[in-house]
N, C-alpha and C positions, 0 to 999 in steps of 0.2 A: 258799595260799601262807603260808609262815612269816612271823611278824612280824620285822622287821629294823630295826636301827639302822644308819645309813649316814653316812659322811663323803664328801661329793661335792666334786670339784674345781671350780674356777670355769669351766674349759674342759672340752670333751668328753673323757671319760677314754680313755686309750690302753690301759689295763689295769685289771683288777679283782682284788682280793683278797677272797675269801669266807672268813671266819674263824669257826670253830666252837668254842664254849666247852665247858668241862667240866661235870661233874655238879653240879647245884645252883646254877650260876652263870647269867649271862645275857650278851647281846652286849656290854654296857657294860664287862665285865671286860677287854676288849682295846682300849679307847680309848687307854690310855696306850701300849700297844705300837704302835698305828698312828701315834701322834704321835711316837714315838721313831724310827721308820723314816724314812730319807731316800732316797726313790726318785725324786728330781727328775730324775735323768739318764734315767729311763724316759719321762718325760712325765707328764701328769695321770693320777692313779690314784684309782679309787673303792674305798673299803673298805666291805664289806657284812658286818654282824655279826648273824646271825639268832639268835633266841631259840628254844631247844629246846621241844618240847611239854611240858606239865606232866603228870606221871603219878606214881602211887605207885612207890616204889623199895623192893623187897623187902629188900635188905641194910640199908637204913636204917629198918627196922621199919615199912615200908609208908608212910612219910611222903611226902606229895605235894610234888614239886619239879620244876624243869626238868631233863629228862633225855632224851637221845637214844634210850635204850632202858633196860629194866629190868636190874638186876644181882641175880642169884640165887646165893647161896652154897650149897655142898654141905657135908655134915657133916665131910668130910675137909679142908676149907679150899679146895676148888676152886671153880669157877664153872660155872654152866649158862648158855650163851649164849641171850639172848632174840632168837631169829631173827626172829619177827614184828615186834618193835620195831625191830630193825636194818633190816629190809627197808622198813618204813614210812618211817623217817627217810631212808633212801637215796633213796626216791622224792621226798621233799620237798626234799632237797638238790639232786638232779638238776633239779628244777623251778626252783630259784634260778639254777642255771647257765643253764638255758634262757632265763630272764628276762633275764639279762645279755646273752646273745646277741641277744635281741629288742631290747634297748636299744642295740645297736650295737657291743658288745665281742665279738670273735670268741673262740671257745673256746681257741685257742692263745695268747690274751692273758689268760687267767683262771687264777689260782693258787688252789687250794683248800688251806686250812690249818686245823689244829685242835689243841687241847690235851686230853690225857687221853681222855675219851669222844669229844671232838671229833676227836682224833687217829685213833681207831678209825674214826669215820665218814668222815674224809678218805680213808683207805686203802680202805675198803669202797666208798664212792661214786665216788671218783676213778678207781680202777682199772677200774671197770665202766662208766664214762660212755662213751657211743658217739661221742665226738668228742675229738680230741687236745687235752688241756689243757696250759697252759704248765708247770705243775709242781704237786707235792704236798708240803706241808710238814707233817710229822707229829711233834708234840712230846709227849713224856712219855706215850706210849700203847702200843698193841699192834695186832697184825693180827687183826681179827675174822673168824670163819668161815674159818679158814685152809685147810681142806680143800676149799673150793669156789673158792678164788682162781684157781687155774690154769685151771679150766674156764670160769669166769664173767668173768674179766678181758676187756676189749675190746681187740682188736688195735690200735685207735687209740692206746691209752695204754701200749703195751708199752715204748716208749722215752721216756716222760715222766720227767723227772728227779724224784727224791724226796730231800727233806731230812729226815733222821730224827735226832732228838735225845732225850737222856734224862739224868736226873740220877743220879749214882753212888750217892746216898743216898736215892733215892726209895723210901719205904715204903708208898706207895699203889698204884702200878703198879711192881712190882719191876723192877730193871734187866734181869733175865734175860728178861722178856717183850719189852722193847724190842729186845734183842739177837736174840731168836728171830725177831722180825719182820724185822730186818735180814737174817738168814741165809736166811729163807724167800724173801724178795723177791729177794735176789741169786741164790739157787739157781734161781729162775724167770727169771733174765736181766734183771731190772730194775736200773737205775743208781741206787744208793743212796749219798748223801753222809751218812756216819754221824758223829755228834758226841756226846761225853759231857762232863758238867760236874760240878764238885764242889758239888752242890746236892741238895735233896730234890725234892718234887713241885711244882715251880715253874718260873719263868723266871729267868735271870740276864743281866746286861749283856753278858757275853762271848757268850752264845747269841744275843742280839738282834743283836749286831754280825756274827756269822757268818751269821745268817739274812738280814740286810740285804745282805751281799755276795753270797749265793746268789741272792737275788731279783733283784739288779741283773744278774747273769750270766744268769739264767733268762729275764728279760724284755728282755734287750738286743736 
């Protein structure tokens, strides 16, 4: 089981947000976001912020850091997807969802959310999870293993709402990759709530406000 940082309500939670951080970060990166959200209308909410496994990252000269998967650049500036790393993290994230269900929060009251690499893992793991989740919030990332999505997505999450957001000035995950994820998911029939913001590879207050409104609607 992944190591996690948690914010637990005083009363039994009625919903859980599992939040996946980006490359080189850890779960504590999203403490401020959790405290900025006002989901009191939903009832007690548990926030679960796992730490990614530590591994060498090729694109960063093999330096060891928290990463959900390796990033391998090609000479032409493209990327080779680390499918084994993606699949291993998918299994670990699914185990976190399983644990929340065992702790009494049903799958349809669990939102999976992530930023950058965490966004990629949210879409990978969430669409393939074998029980209907409340929603997927995918921030500043992209759709990994896109050619397998249609065949591997689970019928339980065909109608799960997706919040997809990106910065117009993102130079880490270029906006075109976020737009490509939006277009691919919509073409497959998924409901995507798409947002862009005048920012780089980060979060902004307007995005947090939009995310808060979407979470309230999704968990209503």
